[in-house]
N, C-alpha and C positions, 0 to 999 in steps of 0.2 A: 483606439486606445490603448494604452499599456497596461500590464496587470497591476494590480493593487500593491502587490508585494508586501516591503514593510510599511508601506505609508498610512495614513487613515485620511477618513473622509472630514473635513473641517466646513464650518458653515458661518458666514458672518451676515450682519444687515445692515440696510442705511435705508434712507427715505429719498425718495425723487421729489423736487420740488412741485407744490401743487400750482395747478392754474386757475386761474379764475371763472367761475362757474357760470357766469352771464356773459361770456365771449364766445362768439363761435367764427370758425375759418371763413375765408373768401368764398368758400364753397356753399357756406351756409348750414354747415354739419358742425356738430360740438366739435372741440379742440381734442385732438388725441391726447391723453394722458401723458406724461413724461415718464412715468413708470413702464407703460406700455412702448414707450419709443426706447427705452433703454433694453426693456426685454428681447427687442428685436435685434437691436444692435448688439446684444451679449452673444448672440447665437455664434458669430464668427470665432469667436473666442475659444468655443467648444472643438473646433478644428483645429488649434494649433498644439502639435504635439511634439515633444522631444523629451528624450532621458532626462534633460537637467532643467526642465521647467514643470512645474506643477501644472496639474491638468485642470481646467474648468469642467465643472460636470453638469450642472445646471441651475438655473434660475428661476424663482417663483414669485408672483406678486400677491402682496397680502391688503389687508385694508388700509385706507388712508396712504395711499403711494409707498407704500413698504415694499422692499424688495430684499429677497435671502437668498444669497450666493450660495453655493456648494460646490467645493474645489478640492483636489487633492490636498493633502495637510501634513507637513511634517513637524513633530512637536519641537525640534530643535531648529531654529532659526539663526540666520547669520547674526541678527541683535544679539542672540545668547552668547555665540562664538566671541561675538566683539566685547561683550562683556568680561568674558574669562580672557581676553586679549589671546586668544588663538587667531587666527588671521585678522522692514525699513520703513521708515517713517516717514511721511510727509506733514507739510510741505516742504521741509527743508529740501526735499530732492527734486522739486520742481524747477524745471528751466526757466530763465528770467522771461522768456518771451510767453511761456504759458502765465506766468503771474502777471505781465502785463495785461494780457487779455482779459483778465477777470472773470465775473459771472456775465454771460449773455443772456440778456432778456429782448426777444425780439418784441418790438414795440407795435406791429402791424399783425401779432400774433396769425401770421401765414403758416403754411405747413414747410417753408423753405427755409433751410438753416446754413447759417455761415460757417464756412471751412473751420475747422479749428486749428489751432496752432501747434497743438501736440501733434508729434509724429517721431519718426526716426530718429532726427538728430536731436530732438527733446529727449530721447530715450538715452544718447550718447552723453549728455550733460548728467543724466541722472547716475547712469554708470561712473561718471567721472567722480561723485560726489561719495557714492560707494568706495571707490578705490581710496580715495583720500581717507576716508574714516578707519579702513583697515590698515592702511600706512601709519597713521599716526597712533590708531588704537583705542579710540574713543569717537562719540558720536558728535556731530557739530553743533552749534549754536546752541548749548545746554543752557546756559544763563539767560538767554533772550526768549520773550514771549512770541506767538506767532506773528503778531504785525511786525515786530521788530525784526524778526529774522527775513521776512518778504522785503522790507525797506532796503535791509542790507545787501540783499541778493539783487535789487535792481539796480544799486549804486555802484555795483560791480563793472557796470559799462563805461562808468569814467576813469576805470583804472587799466594801465597798461598791461599789466600782470595779474591775471584772477589768480593764478596758485600762489603766488607769493603773498598776496593782499590775504588770503585765506588761511595761509600757514601764520602770518603775522598776527591775525585776528585772536588765532586760537594758541599762541605763545609756543609752537612748534616748529618755527622756521629751522632751527637745527636738525630736527628729525627729518623734515624734507630734503634738505641738502644731503643727508647721509644716504640718500636714497641713490639706486642704480641711474646711471644716466637715462637709460631706454623708458625706465619707469617715469621719469620726471617729465620727459618729453611726451608719454604716453598721457599723463595726466593734463600736461597744457593742451594738447590737443581736445580731451574730452569737455575741459573748462573753457574753451573759446567761448566768448560772450556773445558775440554775433552769430546767429544760426546760420548765415550765408557764408562764414569763414569755417564754420565746424563741420567736422569730416561727418559722412555717412557711416553705419556700421559697415558696408560694403570696403569704403575708403579705411577705415580704421583698422578692419582685418588684415592690411597690407603692412601693417606695422611689424617690426623685427621681432616685437616682443610675441607676438602671436606666432611666428613662424618659428620660433623657438620652442614655444609650449605645444603647438599643435600635434606634433608627433607623439606625445604623449596620451592623445586622446584618440580613439577610434574613432573615423568620421562616421556621423551619422546621415544615414540615407533612408528617407521616409517609405515605408513599405509601399508596393505599389497596390492600388486600389482593385476592388472585386472586379470593376468593368473597366478596364483598361486595356491597352495593346501589349504593356510589359508583362514579361514571363513574371508571374507571381511566385513561381517555386524556383526560381533563379539561386537565392540566396537562402534558402532552407538548410537550417543545421539543427542537428537533435542536442538537446542540453547534456552538457558533460555527466550531470547525475541524475539522468533518467532513470536507470536502473534501480539507483537508490531510492528514487522518489517512487517508484512502483512500488518498492517493497516496506517501503517506510509507513506504518499504520498512522502515525501522529502526523503525517503531512498535511501543513495548510493548504489544502486545495481551493480554498475560497481566493487565497492570496493569489492564485494565478489565474482568476479570471479577471478580467477587464474593469477597471474602475466605474465605467457606466453600468454593467451588470450589477456591481456589486451594489451600487446605490439604488438600482431598480428593485434587486431583491430586499435590500435594507427598507425599503418604503413598504413592501409588500408585508415585512415581518411586522411592520406595525410603527415603523419609524414616522415620527411627526418634527418635522423642523421648527414648527413654533413652539411646541412644547419644549424642545430642547433647548431653546433661547429664554423661554419662560423661567426654565429652570435653573439657567446659570444668570437670570436676573438680567440679561440683556434687553429682553420685552417686558417692560412693568406696566400693568394695567392701572388705571385711575378711575375711581367712581365719577359716573357721569356728571354727577352734581357738582363735581369739583373743576367741571371744566366750563362752566357756566361763566359768561362775561359779566362783570359788573354793571356796564351801561351799554345801552341799546338804543339804536334811533329808528326810527319809523320804516326808513329805506334798507333795514337790515345791518348798516354798519356797528360794528360793536367794538367795546373798548374795554380793558381792566382785567384782559385775561393773562395769566401768566402762563408762559411758555412751556410745553412740555417737555422736561428735561430728557425724556424718552427721545424724544424726535431729533436729539442733536446725535453728531455722529459717533460712533463708537466702534473703531476697527477691530475689537475683540474678537478674536477666532474662537469657536466653540466645537471641541471635538466631538463628531458623531459617535456614539458608542456603537460597537457592532456585536456585542455579548448577545442580545435577544436574537440576531440574524444567525450567530453561531449555534447558539442553543434550539434555534428552529432546525438548524440542519444537521445536527449534531450526529442524527442516524443513518444520514444520506453517506453510502460506501463510496470510495475512490473509485470505482469502477463508474459511477454515475458521469464523472467529470472526464472520462474518456471512453465513451461508447464505441462500440466496434460496427461500423459502417459497413462491412463485409460480411456480418451476420445474417443467414437466413431469417432467421427469428426476426418478429415485429419488434422493431426500438421503442415501443410505448414505456413509459418511464416507470422505474420500479424502485426500490429502496428497502433498506432492512427495517425500516421503521412500521412499516404497515405490509410487509410481503409483496405487496404488489401495488403500485401506484396504477396500473393499467385500470381499475374500477373508477378511477376517478373521470375518464373518459366519458363515461354515460351520465355524468354530472353535468348540468346548465354550463354553458360555456363562461358567464360572467362568473361563477364561482371557480372554475379552472384557471382563469385568468387572476384570480386573487391568491391564489394557492402558491406559497413560495416554495415549496419542496417540488410542486408540479412543474411549476414555470420553470425552475432552475434545470429540471433535467430535459425541458423541450427547449430553453435556449441553448444549452451544451451542445444539444443534438443538431439542432438547426445551424447554429455556429460552424460546426464542423462539415454540413451538408452543405452550406454555401461557400466556404472555402475551398471545396471539390466542385464547385460551378464551374462549366456545364457539364462535365463530367458526372455529378451525383445528379442532375437533373431529374430523371424520373424517380430518384427516391425522394425529392423535393416535394414534387407532386405526391406521392404517397402518402408523406406526412402532412402534408397540407390539408390532407382528406379529413386529419383528423381535428387538427386545428393549427391556427399559427400564432405563435407568441408574440404577444404586441410589440416588445422591444426590437424583433426583427423582422417586423411587417414589410418596411419599406423594401429592403433587399430582397425579402420573400417573395414578394409581387413581382420586383423587375425579375427574378428568375422565371416565375410562372408566364410572364409575358415574354420572355425570351430575349430579354434584353442582353446583348453582348457587343464587344468592339470597344473602339476608342472613343467612348461617346462624349468625353471632354474636349476632344479635338475638333470633333463635328459641331458639338454646340458653339464652341468659341470661335467657329469659322462663321458662323452666322451671323449676319449684321444686324443687330437688335435696337441701333442708335437712331438710324435714319428715319425720318418721318414716313409715316405711311397714312393713306385713308383712315384705316379701323382704329388710329391710335384715339382718336376722339371716342368712340363706342368705349374701347378697352377702359379708358380713363372714368366715364360714368359707370360701366358694370362692377368694377374692384371694389369700390367703397361699398359694395352692396351684397358683396358674397362671402358669407360665412363670416361676417365680421363680430358675432358673438365670441369667435374664438381670439384670444390677446394676441398671439402670434401672427396670423393672418391679418389682424386689423391694424398691426404696427405699420409703420411708414416703410421699415425694411422689407416686411412682407407685401405689401402694395407694391414697391420695387421691383421685387423678385416675381411677383404675378406679371407685372407688365413686360419684364424680358422673357419670361417662358412664353406668354401669350404670342409675343411678337415673333420670337424665335419660331413657334409652330406655324404661325401664317405665312411669315416670309419663306420657309422652308418648305411649304405645300403652296405653290401659285394657282394649282388647278381647284384649290378649295378655297373657302372664304370666311372670313368670321361671322359666327351667328351666335346672338347672346345664348347664353346658357354653357358655353366653352371655357367661361370663367369656372363655373361652378363644377365642370368635369376636372379641371386642372387643380382643383382644390386640395382633393385627398393626397395626389402625388408631391404636391409642393410642400404639405403639411408633413408628410413622413420624410421628404429629402431636403428640409430648408435649407440646410448647408450645402446642398449638391442638385444646383439647378440643373445640371446637364442630366442627371438621372431623372430628375422630374420631367424633364422634357422628353427623354429617352422613352421613358413608360407611358407618357400620355402618347407619344406618337407609335407606340407598338399598340395600345389601346384601343384607340379610334378607328384602324382599319379591322380590328376584329369583330367590333359589337357596333360600331355605327359607320360601317363603309359607305361612302357617298353621302352621308348626312348633310355634311357642311359643302355640299355643292350649292353653286350660287342658285340655282333650281332645283330645288331638292323635293318638289311637290310629290312628284312619283315613287320617289325614293319612302316618303314619310306615309304618303297614303297606301302603298303596297304593305309596309310595315302594321299600319293600323289595321289594315282588313284582315290581315294574319293573325293579328291579336284579337279581332272579334271572334276569328274562328276557333281561337284557343279557347276563348269564355265560353261558347257555345260546346265545346267539345267536353271540357272539365266541368261546367256547371251549366246546364241548357235551362234549367229554370231562371237563374238569373239573367243568362241570355235572353230568353223571351221576355223578361222585365223591362230590361234597359232597352231593348229593341221597341218594346211596346210604347214607352213614356219617351221615346226619341233622345235618350242619353246616349250618345254614340262616343267611341274612344276619343274623337276628335276635339270634344270639348274638354277632356282632361288629361290624356296620358302623352300628350305630345312633350310636355315638360319631364315627365317621367322619362321616355326613352331618348330624348335629345339630351339627358343631362344623365344617362345612367342612374336616374333616381337620386342625384347629389343637390338637385334643386327642390327634395321634396321632404330628406331626412337630414339631420345633423351628423357631423362626421362621425361621431363616435358609433353612429348605427350604421353608417356609411361602412366603415372599417369591418364590421362583423358581415355585412350583405357581401361585399366585393370580395371578401374571403373564399365565399364559397363562388361567385359569379367568375371568380378568374379562372375556376375548376372546369367549369362547363363551358359548351362553346355558344356561338351568336345567338342560339334560340333560346337559351336561358333567360334573359331578361322578360321573355313571353311569360314563362311559369313564375318569376317573380309578381309582374303585373296582375296574374290572376290570383294569386297566393294573398295580396295585398285587397283585391276586392273581395274574396272571401271572407277576410276579417271585417270587413265591412258589412257582408251580406244581409243580415237581419235587418240594419237601418236602410241599406239600398232598399231591398224588398218591400218595406213598408212605406216607402215615401216615393212622391213623384218627381216630376221634371225639376222643379224649383227648388225643393228642399234637396236633390241630389246635387244641384249646383251649389248651393249654400253649404253642404257637407264636405265637397272639396275644394272650397275657397278656404276652409281651415282646416286641413285634413286631420281628423282627431289621431290619437295615440296610437300607433304601430307597435305589436310585439314583434321586434326583428327575429330573435331566435326561433319564434313560431314561424313567422314568414319564410325564413331561411329553409326550416324542417320541410314546410309544406312545399315549398318551391322544388327542392329535391325530389319529393314523392311525384309531384305533376310531370318533372321533368322523366322521370322513370318511366312514367304510363303513358308518354307522347312519342308514337313512332319518330322518327328522325327527319322523315321526308315530308311530315305534317307540318312543320313550320319552314319548309323551303321559300326561298324567296330569290327571284331574277335578279334582285340588286344586291343580293347579298355578296360579300368576299368571294372570288373564286377560289374554293379549295385548292391547297398545294398538292400536287402527285408527288407523292414518296418516291425517292429515287431507288427504295431498296425492295418494292414488292412487284415491280415490273408491270405495274399497272392494276393489279390485282386488289381489290377491295381488301381493306381489312376488315377480318370477322370480330367485331366487336360487339357485345350484348346491346340489344336495342333499348331495352329499359333498363339504362345504366348511365349514371353521371359520368361513365370514361368514354362516353360518347365524342365524337368530333367530327367534323365537317368532310364528308368523303367525296372523293373524285367522281365525276359523272360518267354513267356508263349507258348502255341502250336500255337499261330497266329501270333509268331514274325517271324523276318526274320532268316532264315538258312545261317550257314556260306558257302562260295563257297571257291573254290579254286582261288588264287591270279590272276591266267593267265585266267580265266573265267572273273574274275572281270574287268580286263584290257581290256577285248575283247568287253566290253558293254559302248556305250556312256552314256546312262544316269542311274541313279541310280535307284535300285530299292527300293519298299515301301512294307512294310508286309501287311499281310490281316488285321491284327488288326489298322493299321492306316487308310486303306480303309474304314472299317467299320463305323470309328469315323468319319473319313471324310465325307462320303456318307450320316453320320448321319441318318442310318439306325436303327430302333426299334427292339426288338427282337419279335419272331414270336410265336404265338400258334399252336395248331395241325391243327387248320382248317383256318388260318388267312393268307393272303397274306403280305409278310413282306413289310412294308412302310417306305418313309422317313418322318423324324420329320418335322412338318411344321414351316417354319421360313420366315419373310417377307423380310430377306436380300437375296440377288441373290447368287446364289450357286457358289462355289469357285472352284469347281470341275467337272470336265465330265471324266467318264470312257467310253474307246473305247474298244470294244470288238471286237478281229479282228480273231475269230473262222468263219469257214464257217456258213451260215443261218441256216442250220438245227440244228447245235450244240448252236445257240445262241436261236432260239425258245424253245428247250428242257429246257431252264433255263438259266436266266442272271442275272445280279446284277441290281436291281431297278435303272431307270434312265439312265441306260447305252444305248448307241448306237452301232448297228454294222457296221464296215466297214472291211468286209473280206481282210485277208492279200494278197491273190493272186491276186483281182482286185482293189486295193486300190491307187497304184501309176501309171502312163504312163511311157511309155517307157522314156522319158524325165525326168524322176525323180519328176513330179509335183501330187499333189493329184488328182486323177480322180474326175468327178463333179458326186455328188449324193445329194439327201437330208440330208444325215448322214454326208459328207463331207462340206457340207455348216453349218451344225450346228458346228463342228469340227473347222472352221473358226472363227465361232462368239465365240468361246470359247477360242481364241488365246490370250495368256497373262495370263489364270489361269490355275490350275494345271490340266494336261491332265495325265490320269493313263492307261496305254495299258495292256489289258487283253487277254489272249490267253490260248492254252494250250501246247504249243511248245515254250519253252525257246528262242529257236534260233531264231525263227519269231518273237515274242514280240520285241527282243533285236534288230532286222533288222528296224522293223517296227519304234521304237522309234528313231534310228539312223537318219532314212529318215526324220522324223519330224524335228529332230535338224537341218538337213544339208539344210532344207528350212525355217531356223530360226524360227522355234517354242519354245518357250522357256516352261520352267517348265513340261517338259514331265520328266514320270518315267515310272516304269515297276513293275506290281505286284508280288512279289516274291513268286514262287509256282503256280502262275497260278490260274486259274479257279478252279483248284481240292483243292485249300487251302480254298476257301470259300464254297464249296458243303456241307463239315462236319456240316457248322453252320447253316444250314437251311435259309438262307438268299436270295438264289435264287428266283426268281420270273419267271412266266411261263405267255407270253401273253394269252389274252382272246382269245377263238374261234372267226373267224369272221361269222357273221350270212347272 
């Protein structure tokens, strides 16, 4: 959108016609209210941008089918200029074919809509009426009421020369005759009665009048979009007065922001559309008792109700005052509007009003999202970073870890998913019209997908759903449509409602990363492996809960498939999904496991207190989940989970970076920065699904163990040592081989607890100095190392049984470590 500049924001309201309450559509569902239909169709108007057109900004739906439209507003209108006789009201400007159509009322109450006659040629007629008024210096049909005006316009079809008839009717024939010939010809073309003979706007632009005028105006070229093959910086120019702008302390920086941003900040600063309209008496309330009918039949039909005058059309536009917003931002310095992106220091928000807004980062997310000053800083920063995408991709990731401003969420998600290139050309090339076998299932699923949202429940929303889903199915012939794909599409479509190509591109990038091969025709092996790893994650982080759920037979197959197949979009409403995915997109493909465990931990007390039937009922209607708490706990769980503990052989193969020559990136393991790494000789090996299911605790790779133990490399004559760090160790290696094997060589810092003597007959740990060390490490990561896989799995299962968290097994056992030369031999006793 263009900057606000000297314009203002205006609002006007109208009512959509109400539908009968007792009539359903052909699908048996209640009819979609007309206000929701209008709300969906209105969205395309927001995409129309031109320097000489007022920008539509927003539309909101109120009670009783009321709609309020917000748009760019100029105080001085064409009508005011007309009154001053220097160079629009309707229905005088309606084309005859639009008037003849009348009000359409579908008799069968189906969702199908007849094509409206209004179109580009109708606009050409309206242009002709406006030009006619400008030429004669006053408005048409001043002495006629609305019905007489419409009748007169329809009778023009019987006349040969519409222009002459209009001029004679208004006593200005002499004025019209004095006009230049090219202007008269233009008016005659515009005011051609029959639409078939009337020129289109493109044809009209070929008129000589426009060829003479067009050189006086700089041609407008719509700026290249963020995700396109066009060079976005091709036509960049610096403002002529940029130096003065930087020096002028009284500069109106807010006016340089886009109209959409200003309106968003106006709402955050306490702006209330309905209140503004009430204050101007555009909306008038009436005592309920005064709306009662005088007569009422048993079947509910009523009579004697006076028509509420406030429901009649009033095209008055109310100017929205920006004083409250400007007052709220009065202490924000100019540097906040032009942040330096190359500065090494953090770009956390700051202002003169409270010295440092960075303290706001510690506040709950919901408070930050409602803070006008904070959001201004974040919006300006993200706007600049996104304009430099993909060059500033790393900095976008850095700032997204703090938070993502809701206004910039759609584009930011696309950047986090790595969307690039000519996405519109790719999307347009996909056949979305030819019928395919999944059409019927898509038609069934869409009316049930997040239909509480007005935008997604509109007919326009359904049509966009249908096109994006079909585009994905058609462009992925090796995959199939599974129920739940519609829920997965919903967040992307909502955030990019006017950009289907971007919604499709985001979904196409999201699925391979987090749901690789989930949509195969036979996905049972993928799902089963995923659920097994999730079970191991529950045991790893919460052994008590894992033991209880396994004892009552409440396995993840019974509740978690919809979670992961839709990445929780089938479970939570959109406003919660936005906050959840803001963090999910920063993690790797293993992060959803941590979200699942975090959800279970919020329900922990109720799950532990109930049996199988009660747990089934609990998940059939999931209780309220604190999403912000879920996000924080998920990050904590993720940081405590070794990377390879969530290894899946059916996950997306990691991409080998071309700039590291195959060497693995040394990212911290207990960090949200971790990404899927390429496979090496020390990585985890794939095992059979049945073997994976038999193990309660997850395996970790030798590569993980070496990094977690912080072992240094060895020379030919040096004993391997641990890196010296002041912090306490987060990990303990338990070697369960016999004592002789342990003494021949073991991992530095490990303790020996032989498998055969580790537990008593009651299942408790035997008492020894080593088991005392193990008890002191309870709560830290414990890695079980041995040379018999069955023994290490049983030992880990015993620890889980006695409620030891964060227990895992070394994949491949001690034999995987031997070739590295990192084993140490104890010094001989003297």
